[in-house]
C-alpha positions as CSV (number, residue, x, y, z in Angstrom):
1,M,0.0,0.0,0.0
2,N,1.4,3.4,-1.1
3,F,0.2,5.8,1.6
4,D,2.7,8.4,0.4
5,Q,1.0,8.4,-3.0
6,L,-2.4,8.7,-1.4
7,F,-1.5,11.6,0.9
8,S,0.6,13.5,-1.5
9,N,-2.2,13.5,-4.1
10,F,-5.2,13.4,-1.8
11,G,-6.9,16.5,-3.1
12,D,-6.5,15.6,-6.8
13,L,-7.7,12.1,-6.2
14,S,-10.7,13.3,-4.4
15,V,-11.7,15.8,-7.1
16,Q,-11.1,13.3,-9.9
17,G,-13.3,10.8,-7.9
18,L,-16.1,13.4,-7.6
19,A,-16.1,13.8,-11.3
20,Q,-16.3,10.1,-11.9
21,G,-18.8,9.7,-9.2
22,A,-21.1,12.2,-10.8
23,I,-21.5,9.7,-13.7
24,Y,-22.2,6.9,-11.3
25,A,-24.8,9.1,-9.5
26,L,-27.0,9.8,-12.6
27,F,-26.6,6.2,-13.7
28,A,-27.7,4.9,-10.3
29,L,-30.9,6.9,-10.4
30,G,-32.4,4.4,-12.9
31,Y,-31.7,1.5,-10.6
32,T,-33.0,3.3,-7.5
33,M,-36.3,4.6,-9.2
34,V,-37.2,1.2,-10.6
35,Y,-36.5,-0.6,-7.4
36,G,-38.4,2.1,-5.4
37,V,-41.6,1.4,-7.4
38,L,-41.3,-2.2,-8.5
39,R,-38.8,-3.7,-6.1
40,L,-37.0,-4.9,-9.2
41,I,-33.3,-4.7,-9.9
42,N,-33.3,-3.7,-13.6
43,F,-30.0,-5.2,-14.7
44,A,-30.7,-4.2,-18.3
45,H,-30.3,-0.5,-17.2
46,S,-26.6,-0.8,-18.0
47,E,-27.6,-1.3,-21.7
48,V,-30.0,1.6,-21.5
49,F,-27.0,3.7,-20.6
50,M,-24.9,2.1,-23.4
51,V,-27.5,2.9,-26.0
52,G,-27.4,6.6,-24.9
53,T,-23.6,6.8,-25.5
54,F,-24.1,5.7,-29.1
55,G,-27.1,8.0,-29.5
56,A,-25.0,11.1,-28.6
57,I,-22.2,10.1,-31.0
58,L,-24.6,9.5,-33.8
59,A,-26.1,12.9,-33.3
60,W,-22.7,14.6,-33.3
61,S,-21.8,12.7,-36.5
62,W,-24.9,14.1,-38.2
63,L,-23.5,17.5,-37.3
64,G,-20.3,16.6,-39.0
65,L,-18.2,15.9,-35.9
66,D,-16.0,12.9,-35.4
67,Q,-13.1,12.0,-33.1
68,N,-10.6,13.9,-35.3
69,S,-12.6,17.2,-35.2
70,P,-11.0,20.2,-33.5
71,V,-12.2,21.3,-30.1
72,P,-15.1,23.8,-30.8
73,A,-15.3,27.3,-29.5
74,F,-17.6,28.2,-26.6
75,G,-20.6,29.1,-28.8
76,P,-20.7,25.9,-30.9
77,L,-19.8,23.9,-27.9
78,L,-23.1,24.8,-26.1
79,L,-25.0,23.7,-29.2
80,Y,-23.1,20.4,-29.4
81,L,-23.6,19.7,-25.8
82,L,-27.3,20.4,-26.0
83,V,-27.7,18.2,-29.1
84,G,-25.7,15.4,-27.5
85,L,-27.7,15.7,-24.3
86,V,-31.1,15.6,-26.1
87,A,-30.0,12.7,-28.3
88,A,-28.6,10.6,-25.4
89,C,-31.6,11.2,-23.2
90,L,-34.0,10.5,-26.0
91,T,-32.4,7.3,-27.1
92,S,-31.9,6.0,-23.5
93,G,-35.4,7.1,-22.5
94,V,-37.1,5.5,-25.4
95,T,-35.0,2.3,-24.9
96,A,-36.0,2.1,-21.2
97,V,-39.7,2.5,-22.0
98,V,-39.6,-0.1,-24.8
99,L,-37.8,-2.4,-22.4
100,E,-40.5,-2.0,-19.8
101,R,-43.3,-2.6,-22.3
102,V,-41.7,-5.6,-24.0
103,A,-39.9,-7.4,-21.2
104,Y,-41.5,-6.5,-17.9
105,R,-45.1,-5.5,-18.4
106,P,-46.2,-8.9,-19.8
107,L,-44.7,-10.5,-16.7
108,R,-46.6,-8.1,-14.4
109,K,-49.9,-8.9,-16.1
110,R,-49.2,-12.6,-15.4
111,N,-48.2,-11.9,-11.8
112,A,-44.8,-13.6,-12.4
113,P,-42.5,-14.3,-9.5
114,V,-39.6,-11.9,-8.7
115,L,-37.1,-14.5,-9.9
116,T,-38.7,-14.4,-13.3
117,F,-38.2,-10.6,-13.5
118,L,-34.5,-10.9,-12.6
119,I,-33.9,-13.6,-15.2
120,T,-35.7,-11.5,-17.8
121,A,-33.6,-8.5,-16.9
122,I,-30.4,-10.4,-17.3
123,G,-31.6,-11.8,-20.6
124,A,-32.6,-8.4,-21.9
125,S,-29.3,-7.0,-20.9
126,V,-27.4,-9.7,-22.9
127,V,-29.7,-9.4,-25.9
128,M,-29.3,-5.6,-26.1
129,S,-25.6,-5.7,-25.6
130,E,-25.1,-8.3,-28.3
131,A,-27.5,-6.6,-30.7
132,V,-25.5,-3.3,-30.4
133,G,-22.3,-5.4,-30.7
134,I,-23.4,-6.9,-34.0
135,A,-24.6,-3.5,-35.3
136,T,-21.3,-1.9,-34.5
137,R,-19.2,-5.0,-35.5
138,R,-17.9,-5.0,-31.9
139,K,-15.7,-2.0,-32.7
140,P,-15.3,1.1,-30.4
141,W,-16.7,4.4,-31.5
142,G,-14.8,7.6,-30.9
143,A,-16.5,10.7,-29.7
144,P,-15.4,14.2,-30.7
145,P,-13.2,16.0,-28.2
146,L,-15.7,18.7,-27.1
147,I,-14.0,20.0,-23.9
148,R,-10.3,20.5,-23.6
149,Q,-9.4,20.2,-19.9
150,K,-8.1,23.5,-18.5
151,E,-7.1,24.4,-15.0
152,L,-9.7,26.8,-13.5
153,F,-8.1,27.4,-10.1
154,T,-6.1,25.7,-7.4
155,I,-7.1,25.2,-3.8
156,A,-4.5,24.0,-1.3
157,G,-2.5,22.4,-4.1
158,T,-5.5,20.7,-5.6
159,T,-6.1,21.5,-9.3
160,I,-9.7,22.0,-10.4
161,T,-10.4,21.7,-14.1
162,N,-13.3,22.9,-16.2
163,L,-14.3,19.3,-17.1
164,Q,-14.6,18.3,-13.4
165,V,-16.7,21.3,-12.6
166,F,-19.0,20.6,-15.6
167,L,-19.6,16.9,-14.7
168,V,-20.3,17.6,-11.0
169,L,-22.5,20.6,-11.6
170,L,-24.5,18.8,-14.3
171,A,-25.1,15.8,-12.0
172,I,-26.3,18.0,-9.2
173,V,-28.6,20.2,-11.3
174,L,-30.2,17.2,-12.9
175,M,-30.6,15.4,-9.6
176,L,-32.2,18.5,-8.1
177,A,-34.6,18.8,-11.0
178,L,-35.6,15.2,-10.7
179,D,-36.0,15.6,-6.9
180,V,-38.3,18.6,-7.4
181,F,-40.3,16.7,-10.0
182,I,-40.9,13.7,-7.8
183,N,-41.7,15.7,-4.7
184,R,-43.5,18.8,-6.1
185,T,-45.5,17.8,-9.1
186,R,-48.7,15.8,-9.6
187,L,-47.0,13.1,-11.6
188,G,-44.3,12.9,-9.0
189,R,-46.9,12.3,-6.3
190,G,-48.3,9.5,-8.4
191,V,-44.9,7.9,-8.5
192,R,-44.5,8.1,-4.7
193,A,-48.0,6.8,-4.2
194,I,-47.4,3.7,-6.4
195,A,-44.1,3.2,-4.6
196,Q,-45.7,3.4,-1.2
197,D,-48.9,1.4,-1.8
198,P,-49.8,0.5,-5.4
199,N,-53.2,-1.0,-4.6
200,T,-54.5,1.9,-2.7
201,A,-53.0,4.3,-5.3
202,A,-54.9,2.5,-8.0
203,L,-58.1,2.8,-6.1
204,M,-57.5,6.5,-5.8
205,G,-57.3,6.7,-9.6
206,V,-53.5,6.6,-10.2
207,N,-52.7,4.7,-13.4
208,K,-50.1,2.2,-12.4
209,D,-48.9,1.3,-15.9
210,R,-48.5,4.9,-16.8
211,V,-46.6,5.7,-13.7
212,I,-44.3,2.7,-14.2
213,S,-43.6,3.8,-17.8
214,L,-42.8,7.3,-16.4
215,V,-40.4,5.8,-13.9
216,F,-38.5,3.9,-16.7
217,L,-38.5,7.1,-18.8
218,L,-37.1,9.2,-16.1
219,G,-34.5,6.6,-15.3
220,G,-33.6,6.4,-18.9
221,I,-33.2,10.1,-19.2
222,M,-30.8,10.2,-16.3
223,A,-28.9,7.4,-17.8
224,G,-28.7,9.3,-21.1
225,A,-27.3,12.3,-19.2
226,A,-24.7,10.0,-17.7
227,A,-24.0,8.7,-21.1
228,L,-23.2,12.2,-22.4
229,M,-20.9,12.8,-19.5
230,Y,-19.2,9.5,-20.2
231,N,-18.7,10.4,-23.8
232,I,-17.2,13.7,-22.9
233,K,-14.9,12.3,-20.3
234,I,-13.8,9.1,-22.1
235,T,-14.3,10.5,-25.7
236,G,-15.6,7.2,-27.0
237,T,-17.8,4.2,-26.3
238,H,-18.3,0.5,-27.2
239,F,-21.0,-2.1,-26.9
240,F,-19.8,-3.3,-23.5
241,A,-19.5,0.2,-22.0
242,G,-22.5,-0.3,-19.7
243,F,-21.3,-3.5,-18.0
244,D,-18.5,-2.2,-15.7
245,L,-20.3,1.2,-15.0
246,G,-23.5,-0.6,-14.4
247,I,-22.0,-2.7,-11.6
248,K,-20.5,0.5,-10.0
249,A,-23.7,2.4,-10.4
250,F,-25.6,-0.4,-8.7
251,A,-23.1,-0.4,-5.9
252,A,-23.6,3.4,-5.6
253,A,-27.3,3.0,-5.4
254,V,-27.0,0.4,-2.7
255,L,-24.4,2.5,-0.9
256,G,-26.7,5.5,-0.8
257,G,-29.8,3.5,-0.1
258,I,-31.5,1.9,-3.1
259,G,-34.9,3.4,-3.6
260,N,-33.7,6.8,-2.4
261,L,-33.1,9.5,-5.0
262,R,-30.8,11.6,-2.9
263,G,-29.1,8.5,-1.7
264,A,-28.1,7.7,-5.4
265,L,-26.4,11.1,-5.7
266,L,-24.6,10.7,-2.3
267,G,-23.7,7.1,-3.1
268,G,-22.4,7.9,-6.6
269,L,-20.2,10.8,-5.5
270,L,-18.9,8.9,-2.4
271,L,-18.1,5.8,-4.4
272,G,-16.2,7.9,-7.0
273,V,-14.1,9.4,-4.2
274,L,-13.4,6.0,-2.6
275,E,-12.3,4.7,-6.0
276,G,-10.0,7.7,-6.3
277,W,-8.5,7.1,-2.9
278,G,-8.2,3.4,-3.7
279,S,-6.3,4.0,-6.9
280,G,-3.8,6.2,-5.0
281,L,-3.4,3.7,-2.2
282,L,-3.4,0.4,-4.2
283,G,-2.7,1.5,-7.8
284,T,-5.1,2.1,-10.7
285,Q,-5.3,-1.6,-11.5
286,W,-7.3,-2.1,-8.3
287,T,-9.7,0.7,-8.9
288,A,-12.6,-1.6,-10.0
289,V,-12.2,-3.8,-6.9
290,V,-13.2,-0.9,-4.7
291,A,-16.8,-0.9,-5.9
292,F,-17.2,-4.6,-5.1
293,V,-15.6,-4.2,-1.7
294,V,-17.8,-1.3,-0.9
295,L,-20.9,-3.2,-2.0
296,I,-20.0,-6.2,0.2
297,L,-19.3,-4.0,3.2
298,I,-22.5,-2.0,2.9
299,L,-24.6,-5.2,2.5
300,L,-22.9,-6.7,5.5
301,F,-23.1,-3.8,7.9
302,R,-25.9,-1.5,6.6
303,P,-28.0,-3.2,3.9
304,T,-30.5,-0.3,3.8
305,G,-27.7,2.0,2.7
306,L,-26.5,5.3,4.2
307,L,-29.9,7.1,3.9
308,G,-32.0,4.0,3.6
309,E,-35.3,5.7,2.9
310,S,-37.7,4.3,0.3
311,L,-39.0,6.3,-2.7
312,G,-42.5,6.0,-1.5
313,R,-41.7,7.7,1.8
314,A,-39.3,10.3,0.4
315,R,-40.2,13.9,1.1
316,A,-38.7,17.2,0.0
């Protein structure tokens, strides 16, 4: 263990971890929302994210951008980011809704056991991943370099870059928007009602199928935003992009309290920081292990997560 490496780069590792954790946080929202309403771990959510990464790159290619394009000026950059965000959220959102309609809704109508849902989710994940792999000939796709990392300022020897600020702020803004939607709007009250007591909510006139479709749509939109952030940070994607991040996002959801929106944000940011510290202490080759260790520890000592409040009981 290299404690000198950890302590000498503690600030930089923490900030880099926050930027990576912002992607985990938005990704984790899909897991936590579906679980909060259906008590289902949607393992195919990782492929919903993956489709969003390709959606953004396709939209940029239609605008004439590729991995060899120069970094755009500030004005065009805003347009490209907006187009990429809309494309990624749209493709991921539509994919999530179709997934719910095709894979999960028929099982709900038949009152299938929970194990059947889990097997279906895993099967849907494999099918979607392989379908995209065949369509892309299993080759990675490069994304255009939209943001050139530049140092904004330094605090106590820790360098803060424009990309890190962008990723963290985007995650927080979208998380706050989703939190306000769930807690302050009529549709959001319907989501919380179904999460808390679906039978009573149905008797009160809440359309369960419509609410569940909305939950998948919102989770897909958040995954699409995470896909945009991934494209910008990694500048590329491939058909297996959702697998590793999906496991880490799931660990983040469990860490924060699966079924809790704010817990997903907390868990994602915290997991990213812990990974950063782990890479400094153990080396970058051990970074992926951190998520599994955190998942095991949280399940052993606090299975409800740090916040541990269900979506149905969440309040602003």
